[in-house]
Biopython code that builds the backbone (N, CA, C, O; Angstrom):
import numpy as np
from Bio.PDB.StructureBuilder import StructureBuilder

atoms = [
    (1, "MET", "N", (0.835, -1.181, 0.000)),
    (1, "MET", "CA", (0.000, 0.000, 0.000)),
    (1, "MET", "C", (0.881, 1.246, 0.000)),
    (1, "MET", "O", (1.792, 1.378, 0.817)),
    (2, "GLN", "N", (0.601, 2.131, -0.903)),
    (2, "GLN", "CA", (1.409, 3.320, -1.077)),
    (2, "GLN", "C", (0.768, 4.507, -0.364)),
    (2, "GLN", "O", (-0.446, 4.703, -0.436)),
    (3, "ASN", "N", (1.600, 5.304, 0.331)),
    (3, "ASN", "CA", (1.110, 6.486, 1.038)),
    (3, "ASN", "C", (1.050, 7.656, 0.058)),
    (3, "ASN", "O", (2.080, 8.091, -0.457)),
    (4, "ARG", "N", (-0.121, 8.152, -0.192)),
    (4, "ARG", "CA", (-0.284, 9.234, -1.153)),
    (4, "ARG", "C", (-0.234, 10.603, -0.489)),
    (4, "ARG", "O", (-0.252, 11.617, -1.186)),
    (5, "GLY", "N", (-0.174, 10.659, 0.806)),
    (5, "GLY", "CA", (-0.135, 11.931, 1.513)),
    (5, "GLY", "C", (-1.500, 12.581, 1.564)),
    (5, "GLY", "O", (-2.419, 12.196, 0.841)),
    (6, "MET", "N", (-1.615, 13.551, 2.412)),
    (6, "MET", "CA", (-2.896, 14.240, 2.553)),
    (6, "MET", "C", (-2.968, 15.399, 1.570)),
    (6, "MET", "O", (-1.985, 16.104, 1.342)),
    (7, "LYS", "N", (-4.115, 15.576, 1.010)),
    (7, "LYS", "CA", (-4.343, 16.712, 0.125)),
    (7, "LYS", "C", (-5.089, 17.782, 0.906)),
    (7, "LYS", "O", (-6.000, 17.490, 1.680)),
    (8, "LYS", "N", (-4.688, 19.011, 0.689)),
    (8, "LYS", "CA", (-5.357, 20.120, 1.358)),
    (8, "LYS", "C", (-6.733, 20.327, 0.743)),
    (8, "LYS", "O", (-6.890, 20.316, -0.478)),
    (9, "TRP", "N", (-7.702, 20.510, 1.581)),
    (9, "TRP", "CA", (-9.071, 20.705, 1.122)),
    (9, "TRP", "C", (-9.238, 22.146, 0.687)),
    (9, "TRP", "O", (-9.002, 23.069, 1.466)),
    (10, "ARG", "N", (-9.639, 22.335, -0.539)),
    (10, "ARG", "CA", (-9.866, 23.666, -1.089)),
    (10, "ARG", "C", (-11.292, 23.693, -1.622)),
    (10, "ARG", "O", (-11.536, 23.315, -2.768)),
    (11, "PRO", "N", (-12.225, 24.135, -0.804)),
    (11, "PRO", "CA", (-13.635, 24.013, -1.166)),
    (11, "PRO", "C", (-14.036, 24.752, -2.436)),
    (11, "PRO", "O", (-14.959, 24.314, -3.123)),
    (12, "PHE", "N", (-13.373, 25.859, -2.772)),
    (12, "PHE", "CA", (-13.785, 26.641, -3.932)),
    (12, "PHE", "C", (-12.945, 26.355, -5.171)),
    (12, "PHE", "O", (-13.207, 26.907, -6.240)),
    (13, "ALA", "N", (-11.934, 25.492, -5.034)),
    (13, "ALA", "CA", (-11.077, 25.189, -6.176)),
    (13, "ALA", "C", (-11.825, 24.421, -7.254)),
    (13, "ALA", "O", (-11.419, 24.430, -8.416)),
    (14, "THR", "N", (-12.897, 23.765, -6.887)),
    (14, "THR", "CA", (-13.670, 23.025, -7.880)),
    (14, "THR", "C", (-14.591, 23.935, -8.672)),
    (14, "THR", "O", (-15.150, 23.527, -9.690)),
    (15, "MET", "N", (-14.752, 25.164, -8.207)),
    (15, "MET", "CA", (-15.582, 26.146, -8.901)),
    (15, "MET", "C", (-14.697, 27.344, -9.251)),
    (15, "MET", "O", (-14.682, 28.332, -8.516)),
    (16, "PRO", "N", (-13.963, 27.269, -10.357)),
    (16, "PRO", "CA", (-12.964, 28.297, -10.661)),
    (16, "PRO", "C", (-13.520, 29.720, -10.730)),
    (16, "PRO", "O", (-12.824, 30.664, -10.355)),
    (17, "GLU", "N", (-14.744, 29.891, -11.195)),
    (17, "GLU", "CA", (-15.303, 31.240, -11.292)),
    (17, "GLU", "C", (-15.474, 31.850, -9.901)),
    (17, "GLU", "O", (-15.142, 33.015, -9.678)),
    (18, "GLN", "N", (-15.992, 31.052, -8.974)),
    (18, "GLN", "CA", (-16.164, 31.553, -7.609)),
    (18, "GLN", "C", (-14.814, 31.796, -6.949)),
    (18, "GLN", "O", (-14.640, 32.775, -6.223)),
    (19, "TYR", "N", (-13.863, 30.909, -7.199)),
    (19, "TYR", "CA", (-12.526, 31.037, -6.611)),
    (19, "TYR", "C", (-11.876, 32.339, -7.079)),
    (19, "TYR", "O", (-11.315, 33.079, -6.271)),
    (20, "ARG", "N", (-11.952, 32.622, -8.392)),
    (20, "ARG", "CA", (-11.389, 33.863, -8.927)),
    (20, "ARG", "C", (-12.125, 35.068, -8.357)),
    (20, "ARG", "O", (-11.507, 36.084, -8.040)),
    (21, "GLY", "N", (-13.424, 34.959, -8.229)),
    (21, "GLY", "CA", (-14.216, 36.048, -7.662)),
    (21, "GLY", "C", (-13.826, 36.350, -6.225)),
    (21, "GLY", "O", (-13.717, 37.512, -5.834)),
    (22, "LEU", "N", (-13.616, 35.297, -5.438)),
    (22, "LEU", "CA", (-13.187, 35.483, -4.048)),
    (22, "LEU", "C", (-11.794, 36.099, -3.987)),
    (22, "LEU", "O", (-11.539, 36.973, -3.158)),
    (23, "GLN", "N", (-10.893, 35.653, -4.855)),
    (23, "GLN", "CA", (-9.541, 36.220, -4.887)),
    (23, "GLN", "C", (-9.590, 37.709, -5.202)),
    (23, "GLN", "O", (-8.853, 38.494, -4.604)),
    (24, "GLU", "N", (-10.450, 38.104, -6.135)),
    (24, "GLU", "CA", (-10.602, 39.522, -6.490)),
    (24, "GLU", "C", (-11.149, 40.323, -5.312)),
    (24, "GLU", "O", (-10.696, 41.440, -5.059)),
    (25, "MET", "N", (-12.112, 39.765, -4.597)),
    (25, "MET", "CA", (-12.681, 40.457, -3.433)),
    (25, "MET", "C", (-11.627, 40.660, -2.351)),
    (25, "MET", "O", (-11.542, 41.733, -1.754)),
    (26, "ILE", "N", (-10.835, 39.637, -2.103)),
    (26, "ILE", "CA", (-9.773, 39.732, -1.100)),
    (26, "ILE", "C", (-8.748, 40.786, -1.521)),
    (26, "ILE", "O", (-8.286, 41.578, -0.700)),
    (27, "LYS", "N", (-8.399, 40.785, -2.805)),
    (27, "LYS", "CA", (-7.442, 41.758, -3.328)),
    (27, "LYS", "C", (-7.977, 43.183, -3.191)),
    (27, "LYS", "O", (-7.237, 44.091, -2.812)),
    (28, "LYS", "N", (-9.263, 43.382, -3.499)),
    (28, "LYS", "CA", (-9.891, 44.712, -3.402)),
    (28, "LYS", "C", (-9.897, 45.227, -1.961)),
    (28, "LYS", "O", (-9.729, 46.424, -1.727)),
    (29, "GLN", "N", (-10.090, 44.325, -1.002)),
    (29, "GLN", "CA", (-10.104, 44.736, 0.396)),
    (29, "GLN", "C", (-8.740, 45.212, 0.868)),
    (29, "GLN", "O", (-8.656, 46.023, 1.790)),
    (30, "ALA", "N", (-7.670, 44.721, 0.249)),
    (30, "ALA", "CA", (-6.311, 45.098, 0.643)),
    (30, "ALA", "C", (-5.856, 46.396, -0.028)),
    (30, "ALA", "O", (-4.796, 46.920, 0.314)),
    (31, "GLU", "N", (-6.633, 46.920, -0.969)),
    (31, "GLU", "CA", (-6.243, 48.133, -1.679)),
    (31, "GLU", "C", (-6.302, 49.351, -0.769)),
    (31, "GLU", "O", (-7.142, 49.446, 0.125)),
    (32, "VAL", "N", (-5.375, 50.288, -1.027)),
    (32, "VAL", "CA", (-5.341, 51.550, -0.295)),
    (32, "VAL", "C", (-5.386, 52.689, -1.305)),
    (32, "VAL", "O", (-4.923, 52.519, -2.433)),
    (33, "PRO", "N", (-5.930, 53.843, -0.934)),
    (33, "PRO", "CA", (-5.917, 54.977, -1.858)),
    (33, "PRO", "C", (-4.502, 55.545, -1.987)),
    (33, "PRO", "O", (-3.686, 55.403, -1.076)),
    (34, "GLN", "N", (-4.220, 56.180, -3.107)),
    (34, "GLN", "CA", (-2.896, 56.756, -3.314)),
    (34, "GLN", "C", (-2.681, 57.897, -2.318)),
    (34, "GLN", "O", (-3.501, 58.811, -2.230)),
    (35, "PRO", "N", (-1.582, 57.841, -1.574)),
    (35, "PRO", "CA", (-1.298, 58.900, -0.591)),
    (35, "PRO", "C", (-1.092, 60.255, -1.263)),
    (35, "PRO", "O", (-0.542, 60.341, -2.361)),
    (36, "PHE", "N", (-1.535, 61.291, -0.599)),
    (36, "PHE", "CA", (-1.358, 62.654, -1.068)),
    (36, "PHE", "C", (-0.063, 63.194, -0.472)),
    (36, "PHE", "O", (0.152, 63.097, 0.736)),
    (37, "LEU", "N", (0.808, 63.766, -1.316)),
    (37, "LEU", "CA", (2.073, 64.319, -0.852)),
    (37, "LEU", "C", (2.001, 65.838, -0.792)),
    (37, "LEU", "O", (1.418, 66.485, -1.663)),
    (38, "THR", "N", (2.604, 66.392, 0.249)),
    (38, "THR", "CA", (2.683, 67.844, 0.377)),
    (38, "THR", "C", (3.825, 68.354, -0.506)),
    (38, "THR", "O", (4.632, 67.568, -1.003)),
    (39, "GLU", "N", (3.884, 69.652, -0.692)),
    (39, "GLU", "CA", (4.987, 70.252, -1.456)),
    (39, "GLU", "C", (6.326, 69.922, -0.826)),
    (39, "GLU", "O", (7.288, 69.629, -1.537)),
    (40, "ASP", "N", (6.405, 69.965, 0.510)),
    (40, "ASP", "CA", (7.657, 69.647, 1.213)),
    (40, "ASP", "C", (8.088, 68.210, 0.950)),
    (40, "ASP", "O", (9.269, 67.951, 0.721)),
    (41, "GLN", "N", (7.148, 67.280, 0.980)),
    (41, "GLN", "CA", (7.471, 65.875, 0.730)),
    (41, "GLN", "C", (7.967, 65.678, -0.707)),
    (41, "GLN", "O", (8.925, 64.942, -0.945)),
    (42, "MET", "N", (7.311, 66.339, -1.655)),
    (42, "MET", "CA", (7.731, 66.214, -3.058)),
    (42, "MET", "C", (9.112, 66.831, -3.268)),
    (42, "MET", "O", (9.918, 66.305, -4.035)),
    (43, "GLU", "N", (9.380, 67.931, -2.597)),
    (43, "GLU", "CA", (10.691, 68.568, -2.700)),
    (43, "GLU", "C", (11.782, 67.674, -2.107)),
    (43, "GLU", "O", (12.869, 67.558, -2.672)),
    (44, "LYS", "N", (11.489, 67.044, -0.970)),
    (44, "LYS", "CA", (12.445, 66.125, -0.339)),
    (44, "LYS", "C", (12.736, 64.943, -1.264)),
    (44, "LYS", "O", (13.888, 64.534, -1.405)),
    (45, "ILE", "N", (11.699, 64.394, -1.893)),
    (45, "ILE", "CA", (11.875, 63.290, -2.841)),
    (45, "ILE", "C", (12.774, 63.735, -3.993)),
    (45, "ILE", "O", (13.679, 63.005, -4.396)),
    (46, "ASN", "N", (12.525, 64.918, -4.515)),
    (46, "ASN", "CA", (13.312, 65.446, -5.628)),
    (46, "ASN", "C", (14.786, 65.595, -5.246)),
    (46, "ASN", "O", (15.666, 65.184, -6.002)),
    (47, "PHE", "N", (15.059, 66.184, -4.075)),
    (47, "PHE", "CA", (16.445, 66.349, -3.628)),
    (47, "PHE", "C", (17.133, 65.003, -3.414)),
    (47, "PHE", "O", (18.300, 64.834, -3.767)),
    (48, "THR", "N", (16.405, 64.047, -2.835)),
    (48, "THR", "CA", (16.981, 62.715, -2.598)),
    (48, "THR", "C", (17.288, 62.020, -3.925)),
    (48, "THR", "O", (18.329, 61.377, -4.060)),
    (49, "LEU", "N", (16.393, 62.144, -4.898)),
    (49, "LEU", "CA", (16.639, 61.542, -6.216)),
    (49, "LEU", "C", (17.887, 62.128, -6.866)),
    (49, "LEU", "O", (18.723, 61.395, -7.394)),
    (50, "ILE", "N", (18.006, 63.446, -6.824)),
    (50, "ILE", "CA", (19.163, 64.100, -7.451)),
    (50, "ILE", "C", (20.456, 63.724, -6.735)),
    (50, "ILE", "O", (21.471, 63.464, -7.381)),
    (51, "GLU", "N", (20.423, 63.694, -5.397)),
    (51, "GLU", "CA", (21.622, 63.302, -4.644)),
    (51, "GLU", "C", (21.993, 61.852, -4.933)),
    (51, "GLU", "O", (23.170, 61.534, -5.103)),
    (52, "ALA", "N", (20.991, 60.969, -4.988)),
    (52, "ALA", "CA", (21.254, 59.556, -5.282)),
    (52, "ALA", "C", (21.836, 59.393, -6.680)),
    (52, "ALA", "O", (22.700, 58.545, -6.901)),
    (53, "LEU", "N", (21.363, 60.203, -7.624)),
    (53, "LEU", "CA", (21.873, 60.151, -8.993)),
    (53, "LEU", "C", (23.343, 60.563, -9.035)),
    (53, "LEU", "O", (24.159, 59.894, -9.669)),
    (54, "HIS", "N", (23.683, 61.665, -8.360)),
    (54, "HIS", "CA", (25.049, 62.190, -8.421)),
    (54, "HIS", "C", (26.049, 61.410, -7.569)),
    (54, "HIS", "O", (27.240, 61.395, -7.878)),
    (55, "THR", "N", (25.584, 60.768, -6.507)),
    (55, "THR", "CA", (26.498, 60.026, -5.631)),
    (55, "THR", "C", (26.465, 58.529, -5.886)),
    (55, "THR", "O", (27.250, 57.780, -5.304)),
    (56, "ASN", "N", (25.555, 58.083, -6.762)),
    (56, "ASN", "CA", (25.384, 56.661, -7.077)),
    (56, "ASN", "C", (25.119, 55.832, -5.819)),
    (56, "ASN", "O", (25.627, 54.720, -5.674)),
    (57, "ARG", "N", (24.318, 56.391, -4.921)),
    (57, "ARG", "CA", (23.939, 55.676, -3.699)),
    (57, "ARG", "C", (22.636, 54.921, -3.935)),
    (57, "ARG", "O", (21.757, 55.363, -4.675)),
    (58, "GLN", "N", (22.544, 53.779, -3.284)),
    (58, "GLN", "CA", (21.354, 52.937, -3.397)),
    (58, "GLN", "C", (20.199, 53.534, -2.595)),
    (58, "GLN", "O", (20.400, 54.082, -1.512)),
    (59, "VAL", "N", (18.983, 53.420, -3.143)),
    (59, "VAL", "CA", (17.805, 53.985, -2.483)),
    (59, "VAL", "C", (16.667, 52.974, -2.414)),
    (59, "VAL", "O", (16.606, 52.016, -3.185)),
    (60, "TYR", "N", (15.767, 53.220, -1.461)),
    (60, "TYR", "CA", (14.474, 52.543, -1.414)),
    (60, "TYR", "C", (13.498, 53.451, -2.145)),
    (60, "TYR", "O", (13.352, 54.621, -1.792)),
    (61, "LEU", "N", (12.841, 52.926, -3.146)),
    (61, "LEU", "CA", (11.812, 53.668, -3.878)),
    (61, "LEU", "C", (10.458, 53.085, -3.497)),
    (61, "LEU", "O", (10.188, 51.913, -3.757)),
    (62, "THR", "N", (9.616, 53.892, -2.887)),
    (62, "THR", "CA", (8.267, 53.452, -2.557)),
    (62, "THR", "C", (7.318, 54.156, -3.511)),
    (62, "THR", "O", (7.330, 55.382, -3.630)),
    (63, "TYR", "N", (6.494, 53.365, -4.191)),
    (63, "TYR", "CA", (5.588, 53.924, -5.182)),
    (63, "TYR", "C", (4.224, 53.248, -5.089)),
    (63, "TYR", "O", (4.066, 52.191, -4.477)),
    (64, "TYR", "N", (3.247, 53.895, -5.715)),
    (64, "TYR", "CA", (1.872, 53.424, -5.685)),
    (64, "TYR", "C", (1.541, 52.760, -7.016)),
    (64, "TYR", "O", (1.770, 53.330, -8.082)),
    (65, "LYS", "N", (0.997, 51.538, -6.938)),
    (65, "LYS", "CA", (0.619, 50.825, -8.162)),
    (65, "LYS", "C", (-0.584, 49.933, -7.872)),
    (65, "LYS", "O", (-0.526, 49.059, -7.008)),
    (66, "ARG", "N", (-1.660, 50.160, -8.594)),
    (66, "ARG", "CA", (-2.878, 49.343, -8.516)),
    (66, "ARG", "C", (-3.355, 49.098, -7.086)),
    (66, "ARG", "O", (-3.626, 47.961, -6.699)),
    (67, "GLY", "N", (-3.454, 50.165, -6.312)),
    (67, "GLY", "CA", (-3.993, 50.041, -4.964)),
    (67, "GLY", "C", (-3.020, 49.578, -3.908)),
    (67, "GLY", "O", (-3.427, 49.305, -2.779)),
    (68, "GLN", "N", (-1.736, 49.480, -4.243)),
    (68, "GLN", "CA", (-0.746, 49.021, -3.277)),
    (68, "GLN", "C", (0.452, 49.962, -3.248)),
    (68, "GLN", "O", (0.790, 50.599, -4.246)),
    (69, "CYS", "N", (1.081, 50.032, -2.084)),
    (69, "CYS", "CA", (2.337, 50.765, -1.938)),
    (69, "CYS", "C", (3.460, 49.732, -2.001)),
    (69, "CYS", "O", (3.529, 48.828, -1.168)),
    (70, "ILE", "N", (4.332, 49.873, -2.988)),
    (70, "ILE", "CA", (5.389, 48.897, -3.240)),
    (70, "ILE", "C", (6.742, 49.560, -3.033)),
    (70, "ILE", "O", (6.941, 50.705, -3.438)),
    (71, "THR", "N", (7.679, 48.846, -2.403)),
    (71, "THR", "CA", (9.022, 49.368, -2.193)),
    (71, "THR", "C", (10.029, 48.484, -2.912)),
    (71, "THR", "O", (10.016, 47.261, -2.771)),
    (72, "GLU", "N", (10.896, 49.117, -3.679)),
    (72, "GLU", "CA", (11.985, 48.431, -4.372)),
    (72, "GLU", "C", (13.295, 49.106, -4.017)),
    (72, "GLU", "O", (13.319, 50.271, -3.618)),
    (73, "THR", "N", (14.375, 48.373, -4.165)),
    (73, "THR", "CA", (15.702, 48.908, -3.907)),
    (73, "THR", "C", (16.431, 49.013, -5.234)),
    (73, "THR", "O", (16.350, 48.110, -6.066)),
    (74, "GLY", "N", (17.143, 50.113, -5.431)),
    (74, "GLY", "CA", (17.867, 50.260, -6.685)),
    (74, "GLY", "C", (18.730, 51.500, -6.726)),
    (74, "GLY", "O", (18.900, 52.197, -5.726)),
    (75, "PHE", "N", (19.276, 51.763, -7.911)),
    (75, "PHE", "CA", (20.144, 52.905, -8.151)),
    (75, "PHE", "C", (19.494, 53.796, -9.202)),
    (75, "PHE", "O", (19.036, 53.312, -10.237)),
    (76, "ILE", "N", (19.455, 55.089, -8.936)),
    (76, "ILE", "CA", (18.881, 56.049, -9.868)),
    (76, "ILE", "C", (19.856, 56.249, -11.018)),
    (76, "ILE", "O", (21.036, 56.517, -10.789)),
    (77, "GLN", "N", (19.380, 56.121, -12.246)),
    (77, "GLN", "CA", (20.227, 56.286, -13.411)),
    (77, "GLN", "C", (19.942, 57.595, -14.149)),
    (77, "GLN", "O", (20.841, 58.189, -14.745)),
    (78, "PHE", "N", (18.678, 58.040, -14.105)),
    (78, "PHE", "CA", (18.295, 59.229, -14.859)),
    (78, "PHE", "C", (17.049, 59.838, -14.237)),
    (78, "PHE", "O", (16.120, 59.124, -13.861)),
    (79, "VAL", "N", (17.035, 61.173, -14.129)),
    (79, "VAL", "CA", (15.864, 61.884, -13.632)),
    (79, "VAL", "C", (15.485, 62.933, -14.663)),
    (79, "VAL", "O", (16.294, 63.792, -15.012)),
    (80, "ASP", "N", (14.251, 62.858, -15.148)),
    (80, "ASP", "CA", (13.733, 63.840, -16.103)),
    (80, "ASP", "C", (12.517, 64.498, -15.471)),
    (80, "ASP", "O", (11.393, 64.018, -15.616)),
    (81, "SER", "N", (12.755, 65.614, -14.762)),
    (81, "SER", "CA", (11.651, 66.267, -14.071)),
    (81, "SER", "C", (10.692, 66.928, -15.056)),
    (81, "SER", "O", (9.508, 67.078, -14.757)),
    (82, "GLN", "N", (11.190, 67.326, -16.230)),
    (82, "GLN", "CA", (10.312, 67.916, -17.254)),
    (82, "GLN", "C", (9.360, 66.854, -17.808)),
    (82, "GLN", "O", (8.172, 67.112, -18.001)),
    (83, "GLY", "N", (9.889, 65.671, -18.059)),
    (83, "GLY", "CA", (9.079, 64.577, -18.612)),
    (83, "GLY", "C", (8.391, 63.753, -17.549)),
    (83, "GLY", "O", (7.651, 62.820, -17.861)),
    (84, "ASN", "N", (8.637, 64.103, -16.248)),
    (84, "ASN", "CA", (7.989, 63.430, -15.134)),
    (84, "ASN", "C", (8.353, 61.936, -15.057)),
    (84, "ASN", "O", (7.503, 61.102, -14.747)),
    (85, "VAL", "N", (9.642, 61.606, -15.346)),
    (85, "VAL", "CA", (10.065, 60.206, -15.381)),
    (85, "VAL", "C", (11.423, 60.052, -14.694)),
    (85, "VAL", "O", (12.283, 60.928, -14.781)),
    (86, "ILE", "N", (11.593, 58.915, -14.008)),
    (86, "ILE", "CA", (12.921, 58.522, -13.534)),
    (86, "ILE", "C", (13.233, 57.153, -14.116)),
    (86, "ILE", "O", (12.336, 56.378, -14.445)),
    (87, "VAL", "N", (14.522, 56.875, -14.235)),
    (87, "VAL", "CA", (14.986, 55.557, -14.667)),
    (87, "VAL", "C", (15.873, 55.033, -13.548)),
    (87, "VAL", "O", (16.780, 55.727, -13.088)),
    (88, "PHE", "N", (15.610, 53.805, -13.112)),
    (88, "PHE", "CA", (16.434, 53.214, -12.058)),
    (88, "PHE", "C", (16.759, 51.768, -12.399)),
    (88, "PHE", "O", (16.040, 51.106, -13.147)),
    (89, "ILE", "N", (17.865, 51.299, -11.827)),
    (89, "ILE", "CA", (18.293, 49.905, -11.986)),
    (89, "ILE", "C", (17.906, 49.187, -10.695)),
    (89, "ILE", "O", (18.389, 49.531, -9.616)),
    (90, "ASP", "N", (17.028, 48.186, -10.815)),
    (90, "ASP", "CA", (16.601, 47.496, -9.593)),
    (90, "ASP", "C", (17.707, 46.591, -9.077)),
    (90, "ASP", "O", (18.512, 46.064, -9.844)),
    (91, "ASP", "N", (17.730, 46.422, -7.764)),
    (91, "ASP", "CA", (18.803, 45.702, -7.087)),
    (91, "ASP", "C", (18.733, 44.193, -7.281)),
    (91, "ASP", "O", (19.759, 43.516, -7.206)),
    (92, "ILE", "N", (17.554, 43.659, -7.526)),
    (92, "ILE", "CA", (17.401, 42.201, -7.601)),
    (92, "ILE", "C", (17.776, 41.656, -8.971)),
    (92, "ILE", "O", (18.625, 40.770, -9.072)),
    (93, "PHE", "N", (17.157, 42.171, -10.023)),
    (93, "PHE", "CA", (17.370, 41.629, -11.362)),
    (93, "PHE", "C", (18.329, 42.460, -12.206)),
    (93, "PHE", "O", (18.678, 42.070, -13.320)),
    (94, "LYS", "N", (18.758, 43.613, -11.673)),
    (94, "LYS", "CA", (19.672, 44.524, -12.387)),
    (94, "LYS", "C", (19.069, 44.983, -13.715)),
    (94, "LYS", "O", (19.781, 45.153, -14.705)),
    (95, "LEU", "N", (17.750, 45.179, -13.725)),
    (95, "LEU", "CA", (17.055, 45.630, -14.927)),
    (95, "LEU", "C", (16.773, 47.120, -14.849)),
    (95, "LEU", "O", (16.583, 47.679, -13.768)),
    (96, "LYS", "N", (16.749, 47.750, -16.016)),
    (96, "LYS", "CA", (16.439, 49.169, -16.107)),
    (96, "LYS", "C", (14.918, 49.338, -16.101)),
    (96, "LYS", "O", (14.213, 48.708, -16.889)),
    (97, "ASN", "N", (14.430, 50.183, -15.217)),
    (97, "ASN", "CA", (12.992, 50.419, -15.072)),
    (97, "ASN", "C", (12.687, 51.907, -15.199)),
    (97, "ASN", "O", (13.437, 52.746, -14.700)),
    (98, "LYS", "N", (11.585, 52.227, -15.867)),
    (98, "LYS", "CA", (11.102, 53.602, -15.939)),
    (98, "LYS", "C", (9.920, 53.728, -14.993)),
    (98, "LYS", "O", (9.110, 52.812, -14.850)),
    (99, "MET", "N", (9.844, 54.895, -14.348)),
    (99, "MET", "CA", (8.746, 55.134, -13.430)),
    (99, "MET", "C", (8.348, 56.606, -13.508)),
    (99, "MET", "O", (9.200, 57.488, -13.614)),
    (100, "ARG", "N", (7.068, 56.851, -13.454)),
    (100, "ARG", "CA", (6.588, 58.233, -13.450)),
    (100, "ARG", "C", (6.784, 58.825, -12.060)),
    (100, "ARG", "O", (6.564, 58.157, -11.050)),
    (101, "LEU", "N", (7.197, 60.073, -12.024)),
    (101, "LEU", "CA", (7.453, 60.735, -10.744)),
    (101, "LEU", "C", (6.187, 60.869, -9.901)),
    (101, "LEU", "O", (6.264, 60.872, -8.672)),
    (102, "ASN", "N", (5.030, 60.978, -10.540)),
    (102, "ASN", "CA", (3.806, 61.197, -9.776)),
    (102, "ASN", "C", (3.314, 59.952, -9.039)),
    (102, "ASN", "O", (2.353, 60.047, -8.276)),
    (103, "VAL", "N", (3.936, 58.788, -9.239)),
    (103, "VAL", "CA", (3.548, 57.599, -8.475)),
    (103, "VAL", "C", (4.472, 57.382, -7.279)),
    (103, "VAL", "O", (4.194, 56.537, -6.428)),
    (104, "LEU", "N", (5.575, 58.143, -7.207)),
    (104, "LEU", "CA", (6.502, 58.008, -6.080)),
    (104, "LEU", "C", (5.867, 58.528, -4.807)),
    (104, "LEU", "O", (5.241, 59.588, -4.795)),
    (105, "ILE", "N", (6.037, 57.767, -3.734)),
    (105, "ILE", "CA", (5.522, 58.148, -2.429)),
    (105, "ILE", "C", (6.664, 58.548, -1.507)),
    (105, "ILE", "O", (6.534, 59.469, -0.701)),
    (106, "ASP", "N", (7.803, 57.833, -1.637)),
    (106, "ASP", "CA", (8.942, 58.107, -0.774)),
    (106, "ASP", "C", (10.216, 57.600, -1.429)),
    (106, "ASP", "O", (10.196, 56.605, -2.153)),
    (107, "VAL", "N", (11.323, 58.288, -1.174)),
    (107, "VAL", "CA", (12.644, 57.850, -1.610)),
    (107, "VAL", "C", (13.575, 58.048, -0.424)),
    (107, "VAL", "O", (13.677, 59.148, 0.120)),
    (108, "ARG", "N", (14.255, 56.973, -0.025)),
    (108, "ARG", "CA", (15.185, 57.027, 1.114)),
    (108, "ARG", "C", (16.463, 56.278, 0.775)),
    (108, "ARG", "O", (16.457, 55.323, -0.001)),
    (109, "PHE", "N", (17.562, 56.732, 1.373)),
    (109, "PHE", "CA", (18.828, 56.042, 1.164)),
    (109, "PHE", "C", (18.845, 54.747, 1.977)),
    (109, "PHE", "O", (18.313, 54.674, 3.085)),
    (110, "VAL", "N", (19.476, 53.729, 1.386)),
    (110, "VAL", "CA", (19.579, 52.426, 2.041)),
    (110, "VAL", "C", (20.553, 52.531, 3.190)),
    (110, "VAL", "O", (20.794, 51.545, 3.886)),
]
sb = StructureBuilder()
sb.init_structure("model")
sb.init_model(0)
sb.init_chain("A")
sb.init_seg("    ")
for serial, (resi, resn, name, xyz) in enumerate(atoms, 1):
    if name == "N":
        sb.init_residue(resn, " ", resi, " ")
    sb.init_atom(name, np.array(xyz, "f"), 0.0, 1.0, " ", f" {name:<3s}", serial, name[0])
structure = sb.get_structure()
């Protein structure tokens, strides 16, 4: 007799539409509104970005995306305040990423 192990009971897995619906509801409950930044906060973010660019120091970038506040670590490569865009190299995959300045919530040195 072979031991097949116990299977976890997933009551809604047999009904994929309901399962997806429940996952969406749970995701919606975890959403937060985009934080409002004051002029002082935006100015501090701008100064930190420029300093990180010129000193090549690693930063934590916290940004808002689809109802969530996400933090990534990386190096600032380019800041275009006229075009409202920054380019950074993420610390994990070493990939170049573009981000709009208006989604940034916080920038801090590591």
